[in-house]
C-alpha positions as CSV (number, residue, x, y, z in Angstrom):
1,X,56.6,58.3,48.0
2,X,56.3,55.8,50.7
3,X,52.6,56.5,51.5
4,X,51.9,56.0,47.6
5,X,53.7,52.5,47.5
6,X,51.8,51.4,50.6
7,X,48.6,52.3,48.9
8,X,49.5,50.4,46.1
9,X,50.4,47.6,47.9
10,X,46.9,47.7,49.7
11,X,44.8,48.0,46.6
12,X,46.8,44.9,45.0
13,X,45.7,42.7,48.1
14,X,42.1,43.7,47.9
15,X,42.0,42.8,44.2
16,X,43.7,39.5,44.9
17,X,41.1,38.7,47.8
18,X,38.1,39.5,45.3
19,X,39.5,37.5,42.4
20,X,40.2,34.4,44.5
21,X,36.5,34.5,46.1
22,X,34.3,31.9,44.4
23,X,31.2,33.5,42.4
24,X,28.0,32.4,43.7
25,X,26.5,29.1,41.7
26,X,23.6,29.5,39.5
27,X,20.5,27.4,41.0
28,X,20.6,23.8,39.8
29,X,18.2,23.5,36.7
30,X,15.9,20.5,37.0
31,X,16.6,18.0,34.0
32,X,12.9,18.6,33.1
33,X,13.5,22.1,32.8
34,X,16.7,22.1,30.5
35,X,16.5,23.0,26.9
36,X,18.9,21.2,24.4
37,X,20.0,23.6,21.5
38,X,17.9,22.9,18.6
39,X,19.7,20.3,16.1
40,X,20.1,22.7,12.8
41,X,19.4,19.4,10.9
42,X,16.2,18.8,12.5
43,X,15.3,16.6,15.6
44,X,15.6,12.6,14.8
45,X,13.3,12.1,18.1
46,X,10.0,10.9,17.1
47,X,8.6,12.4,20.1
48,X,9.6,16.1,18.9
49,X,6.7,15.6,16.5
50,X,4.4,13.8,18.6
51,X,1.1,15.2,19.7
52,X,1.3,14.8,23.4
53,X,-2.4,14.2,23.5
54,X,-2.3,11.1,21.7
55,X,-0.8,7.6,22.7
56,X,2.3,6.3,21.1
57,X,1.3,2.9,20.0
58,X,3.8,0.0,20.3
59,X,3.6,-2.1,17.0
60,X,5.6,-4.9,15.6
61,X,5.0,-5.9,12.0
62,X,5.5,-9.9,11.4
63,X,6.3,-10.5,8.1
64,X,5.9,-13.8,6.5
65,X,8.5,-13.4,3.8
66,X,11.2,-10.9,3.5
67,X,11.3,-7.1,2.7
68,X,12.6,-6.0,-0.6
69,X,9.3,-7.5,-2.3
70,X,8.6,-4.2,-3.7
71,X,5.0,-5.2,-3.0
72,X,2.6,-5.8,-0.2
73,X,5.5,-6.1,2.6
74,X,7.4,-3.2,1.4
75,X,4.2,-1.1,1.3
76,X,3.1,-2.1,4.7
77,X,6.9,-1.4,6.2
78,X,6.8,2.2,4.5
79,X,3.5,3.1,6.2
80,X,4.7,2.0,9.6
81,X,8.0,3.6,9.1
82,X,6.3,6.9,8.3
83,X,4.1,6.6,11.5
84,X,7.4,5.9,13.4
85,X,9.0,9.0,11.7
86,X,6.1,11.1,13.0
87,X,6.5,9.9,16.5
88,X,3.0,8.0,16.6
89,X,4.2,4.5,17.1
90,X,7.4,2.7,18.1
91,X,8.1,0.1,15.6
92,X,9.9,-3.3,15.3
93,X,9.4,-5.8,12.6
94,X,10.7,-9.5,12.0
95,X,11.1,-11.1,8.9
96,X,10.0,-14.8,9.3
97,X,11.1,-16.1,5.9
98,X,8.9,-17.2,3.0
99,X,10.0,-20.9,2.6
100,X,7.8,-23.7,3.6
101,X,10.2,-24.5,6.2
102,X,9.6,-21.4,7.8
103,X,6.1,-21.7,8.0
104,X,6.2,-23.4,11.9
105,X,8.1,-20.1,12.8
106,X,5.1,-17.9,11.7
107,X,2.8,-19.6,14.3
108,X,5.7,-19.6,17.0
109,X,6.6,-15.8,16.3
110,X,2.9,-14.8,16.6
111,X,2.7,-16.6,19.9
112,X,5.9,-15.4,21.4
113,X,5.1,-11.7,20.5
114,X,1.6,-12.3,21.8
115,X,2.8,-13.9,25.2
116,X,5.0,-10.8,25.6
117,X,2.3,-8.5,25.9
118,X,4.7,-5.8,24.6
119,X,2.7,-4.6,21.9
120,X,-0.5,-2.6,21.3
121,X,-0.7,-4.0,17.8
122,X,0.4,-6.6,16.0
123,X,0.3,-6.4,12.2
124,X,0.7,-9.1,9.4
125,X,-0.9,-9.9,5.8
126,X,-1.6,-11.6,2.8
127,X,-3.5,-14.8,2.2
128,X,-1.1,-17.0,3.9
129,X,-1.4,-15.8,7.3
130,X,-5.2,-16.2,8.3
131,X,-5.0,-19.6,9.9
132,X,-2.2,-18.9,12.0
133,X,-3.5,-15.7,13.1
134,X,-6.9,-17.1,13.9
135,X,-5.2,-19.7,16.3
136,X,-3.0,-17.1,17.9
137,X,-5.7,-14.5,18.2
138,X,-8.1,-17.0,19.7
139,X,-5.4,-18.0,22.5
140,X,-4.4,-14.3,23.2
141,X,-8.0,-12.5,23.3
142,X,-6.2,-9.5,24.9
143,X,-3.8,-8.8,21.9
144,X,-4.9,-6.3,19.2
145,X,-4.3,-7.6,15.7
146,X,-4.6,-6.2,12.3
147,X,-4.3,-8.4,8.9
148,X,-4.0,-6.6,5.6
149,X,-5.6,-8.0,2.4
150,X,-7.3,-10.7,3.9
151,X,-10.7,-11.5,4.9
152,X,-11.1,-15.1,5.7
153,X,-12.1,-15.1,9.2
154,X,-14.0,-11.8,9.5
155,X,-15.8,-11.4,12.7
156,X,-14.6,-14.5,14.4
157,X,-12.1,-12.8,16.7
158,X,-13.2,-9.5,18.7
159,X,-9.4,-8.5,18.6
160,X,-8.7,-8.9,15.0
161,X,-9.1,-6.2,12.3
162,X,-9.1,-7.3,8.5
163,X,-8.1,-4.8,6.2
164,X,-9.5,-5.3,2.4
165,X,-9.3,-3.1,-0.6
166,X,-11.9,-1.7,-2.9
167,X,-10.5,-3.2,-6.2
168,X,-13.7,-2.2,-8.2
169,X,-12.4,1.4,-7.7
170,X,-9.5,0.5,-8.9
171,X,-10.9,-1.5,-11.8
172,X,-13.1,1.2,-13.0
173,X,-10.0,3.5,-13.4
174,X,-8.2,1.1,-15.3
175,X,-11.4,0.3,-17.4
176,X,-11.7,4.2,-18.2
177,X,-8.0,4.2,-19.1
178,X,-8.0,0.9,-21.3
179,X,-11.1,2.1,-23.1
180,X,-9.7,5.6,-23.6
181,X,-6.4,4.3,-25.0
182,X,-7.6,1.4,-27.2
183,X,-9.8,4.1,-29.0
184,X,-6.9,6.8,-29.4
185,X,-5.5,7.9,-32.9
186,X,-1.8,7.8,-33.3
187,X,-0.7,5.5,-30.4
188,X,2.0,2.8,-31.0
189,X,0.8,-0.6,-30.9
190,X,-2.8,0.3,-30.5
191,X,-4.9,-1.0,-33.6
192,X,-8.3,0.0,-35.2
193,X,-10.2,-2.9,-33.3
194,X,-11.9,-1.6,-30.2
195,X,-11.2,-4.8,-27.7
196,X,-9.2,-5.1,-24.6
197,X,-8.7,-8.3,-22.4
198,X,-9.0,-9.5,-18.9
199,X,-7.0,-12.4,-17.5
200,X,-8.4,-13.4,-14.0
201,X,-7.0,-16.0,-11.5
202,X,-10.4,-17.6,-10.5
203,X,-14.1,-17.0,-11.8
204,X,-14.9,-15.6,-8.3
205,X,-16.5,-12.6,-6.5
206,X,-13.0,-11.3,-5.5
207,X,-11.6,-11.4,-8.9
208,X,-14.9,-10.6,-10.5
209,X,-14.6,-7.4,-8.2
210,X,-11.9,-6.1,-10.2
211,X,-13.5,-7.0,-13.4
212,X,-16.8,-5.5,-12.6
213,X,-15.0,-2.2,-11.9
214,X,-13.0,-2.4,-15.2
215,X,-16.2,-3.5,-17.3
216,X,-18.0,-0.4,-15.9
217,X,-15.2,2.1,-16.8
218,X,-15.0,0.8,-20.1
219,X,-18.7,1.0,-20.7
220,X,-18.8,4.3,-19.3
221,X,-16.1,5.6,-21.5
222,X,-17.1,3.7,-24.7
223,X,-19.9,1.4,-24.7
224,X,-18.6,0.0,-28.1
225,X,-15.6,-1.6,-26.6
226,X,-15.6,-5.2,-26.0
227,X,-13.7,-6.9,-23.3
228,X,-12.5,-10.6,-23.6
229,X,-12.3,-12.2,-20.4
230,X,-10.8,-15.4,-19.5
231,X,-9.7,-17.5,-16.3
232,X,-6.4,-19.3,-15.5
233,X,-8.0,-21.1,-12.6
234,X,-4.5,-20.7,-11.0
235,X,-2.6,-18.2,-9.5
236,X,0.6,-19.4,-10.5
237,X,0.5,-20.8,-14.1
238,X,1.9,-18.1,-16.1
239,X,2.2,-20.5,-19.4
240,X,-1.6,-21.2,-19.5
241,X,-2.0,-17.3,-19.0
242,X,0.5,-16.4,-21.8
243,X,-1.4,-18.9,-24.3
244,X,-4.7,-17.2,-23.1
245,X,-3.3,-13.8,-23.8
246,X,-1.5,-14.7,-27.3
247,X,-5.0,-15.7,-28.3
248,X,-6.9,-12.6,-27.2
249,X,-4.2,-10.7,-29.2
250,X,-4.0,-12.6,-32.2
251,X,-7.7,-13.7,-32.7
252,X,-9.5,-10.9,-31.0
253,X,-7.1,-8.0,-31.6
254,X,-6.8,-7.0,-28.1
255,X,-4.2,-4.4,-27.8
256,X,-4.1,-4.1,-23.9
257,X,-4.2,-7.0,-21.3
258,X,-4.9,-6.5,-17.6
259,X,-3.5,-9.4,-15.6
260,X,-5.4,-10.2,-12.4
261,X,-4.2,-13.4,-11.7
262,X,-1.0,-13.3,-9.2
263,X,2.2,-14.6,-10.8
264,X,-0.2,-16.3,-13.8
265,X,-1.0,-12.6,-14.9
266,X,2.4,-12.2,-15.6
267,X,1.8,-14.5,-18.7
268,X,0.1,-11.4,-20.2
269,X,3.0,-9.4,-20.2
270,X,5.1,-12.0,-21.7
271,X,2.4,-12.5,-24.6
272,X,2.4,-8.8,-25.2
273,X,5.9,-8.4,-25.4
274,X,6.3,-11.5,-27.6
275,X,3.6,-10.4,-29.9
276,X,4.7,-6.7,-30.1
277,X,0.7,-6.0,-30.5
278,X,-0.4,-5.1,-27.0
279,X,0.4,-3.2,-23.8
280,X,0.2,-4.7,-20.4
281,X,-1.5,-3.4,-17.1
282,X,-0.3,-4.8,-13.6
283,X,-2.0,-5.2,-10.5
284,X,-1.7,-4.7,-6.6
285,X,1.8,-3.2,-6.7
286,X,3.9,-1.2,-9.5
287,X,4.8,-4.0,-12.0
288,X,7.0,-1.6,-13.9
289,X,9.3,-2.1,-10.7
290,X,8.8,-6.0,-10.4
291,X,8.7,-7.4,-13.8
292,X,11.7,-8.0,-16.2
293,X,13.1,-4.8,-18.0
294,X,11.7,-5.9,-21.1
295,X,8.2,-6.6,-19.8
296,X,8.4,-3.4,-17.5
297,X,8.7,-1.5,-20.7
298,X,5.4,-2.5,-22.0
299,X,3.6,-2.0,-19.0
300,X,1.7,1.1,-18.8
301,X,0.4,1.3,-15.3
302,X,-0.6,-0.9,-12.3
303,X,-3.8,-1.1,-10.2
304,X,-2.3,-0.4,-6.7
305,X,-3.4,-1.7,-3.2
306,X,-2.0,0.7,-1.0
307,X,-1.1,-1.0,2.1
308,X,1.0,1.4,3.8
309,X,-1.7,4.1,3.2
310,X,-4.2,1.4,4.8
311,X,-2.0,1.4,7.9
312,X,-1.6,5.0,8.2
313,X,-5.4,5.4,8.0
314,X,-6.0,2.7,10.7
315,X,-3.9,4.6,13.3
316,X,-5.7,7.7,12.3
317,X,-9.1,6.2,13.2
318,X,-7.7,4.6,16.4
319,X,-6.3,8.0,17.5
320,X,-9.8,9.2,16.7
321,X,-11.5,7.0,18.9
322,X,-13.0,4.8,16.0
323,X,-11.9,1.1,16.2
324,X,-12.7,-1.7,14.1
325,X,-12.2,-4.7,16.1
326,X,-13.9,-7.9,15.0
327,X,-14.7,-6.3,11.8
328,X,-13.7,-5.7,8.1
329,X,-12.6,-2.4,6.9
330,X,-12.7,-2.2,3.1
331,X,-11.0,0.9,1.6
332,X,-11.1,2.6,-1.7
333,X,-9.8,5.8,-3.6
334,X,-11.3,8.1,-0.9
335,X,-9.2,6.6,1.9
336,X,-6.2,5.9,-0.1
337,X,-6.6,2.4,0.0
338,X,-6.4,1.8,-3.5
339,X,-5.1,3.7,-6.6
340,X,-3.1,3.4,-9.9
341,X,0.4,4.3,-11.3
342,X,0.4,7.6,-13.0
343,X,4.4,8.5,-13.8
344,X,6.8,6.6,-15.8
345,X,5.4,4.8,-18.7
346,X,1.9,6.4,-18.2
347,X,3.2,9.6,-18.6
348,X,5.7,8.7,-21.4
349,X,3.2,6.9,-23.8
350,X,-0.3,8.0,-22.8
351,X,-1.4,11.0,-25.1
352,X,-2.5,14.0,-22.7
353,X,-6.1,13.5,-23.6
354,X,-6.3,10.1,-22.4
355,X,-4.5,11.1,-19.2
356,X,-7.0,13.8,-18.4
357,X,-10.0,11.3,-19.0
358,X,-8.4,8.9,-16.4
359,X,-7.7,11.8,-13.7
360,X,-11.1,13.1,-14.2
361,X,-12.7,9.4,-13.6
362,X,-10.6,8.8,-10.4
363,X,-11.8,12.4,-9.1
364,X,-15.5,11.4,-10.0
365,X,-15.0,8.1,-8.0
366,X,-13.3,10.3,-5.0
367,X,-16.2,12.8,-5.0
368,X,-18.8,10.2,-5.2
369,X,-20.2,11.4,-8.8
370,X,-19.3,7.9,-9.6
371,X,-20.6,4.8,-7.6
372,X,-18.8,1.6,-8.7
373,X,-20.7,-1.5,-8.4
374,X,-19.1,-4.5,-6.6
375,X,-19.2,-8.0,-7.1
376,X,-18.6,-8.9,-3.7
377,X,-22.1,-7.9,-3.1
378,X,-23.4,-8.3,-6.8
379,X,-21.6,-11.3,-8.5
380,X,-24.4,-12.1,-10.8
381,X,-24.4,-8.6,-11.9
382,X,-20.6,-8.7,-12.9
383,X,-21.2,-11.9,-14.9
384,X,-24.1,-10.5,-16.5
385,X,-22.0,-7.5,-17.7
386,X,-19.2,-9.7,-18.7
387,X,-21.6,-11.6,-21.1
388,X,-22.9,-8.3,-22.6
389,X,-19.5,-7.1,-23.4
390,X,-17.6,-10.0,-24.6
391,X,-16.3,-9.6,-28.5
């Protein structure tokens, strides 16, 4: 019995020694080799989706105004945020204000950002920025810049790319839509006359580029449709545009008005609403989202400049080794630079047969079956067609 007890004591001592001996540590895993458990909700680290063979650009968007405009600034920011979410750029932005008292800050901010040397690309846009950008780009020739919706100083600085939009492509689609709708039967407000209207800001090649596409689309759809064209000679005179539109509606029986005149063009929407006899087409951004609710209700579509998509295209090209510093890039339907609103009121009020014609026209432009003329290179041709198609 004593022997058994002694054996038990000895066995317990061995077990105690083994239990107290520390286990051999795992070899240290270098930090670079460690693997984090995957986030079931998906990684929010942009680098996770980044192509390791491509550079991640540092980009800053300088906004000569504020976000929330539901137009160019919001579109540009959305495109850049998409690039950032995809891990292709590191993005910062600054809202510089839109008041006249903010203008000196625009120049100061451009200079400060350029002086820092922190960014691969500085992005800004709209017609108010070219003078400020030219001064800064000249002073900082090693900094790269992109300016959207402006061609004022194309080629003056070898470090600036100007992004413009083929508004004639956009105009063609809306011309097809206007002609098909004004000749459709059973559509509310549409009258028996084959006449539509176009309100331009200025009689200039840029505005006539919209018009040339519009006229061509109308003519290709129904050569009997007439187009009443008038110019406000201002981008901020809504009252004058409204009077023009009321004359178009009441005197020439226009049942569709396309306003291509900045704020002035909104007078066309006011006239269409007040008369109860016409629909309105918007421009540049989705005006169903920006006009007052009652005017938005009679806005069937808008021709779009897709600023965000154009910035994505620019980065795509840069990644592919194609750069355009010192040049203008002019983007149309094929590149996604322009488009049109095809939901909401378009779907609600447009007969399916007309929708089909519009979609077929867009596809024809995209695949090259239709080549839309441009007033930028042939303003005389636009003027001649305008005269030929007037009521």
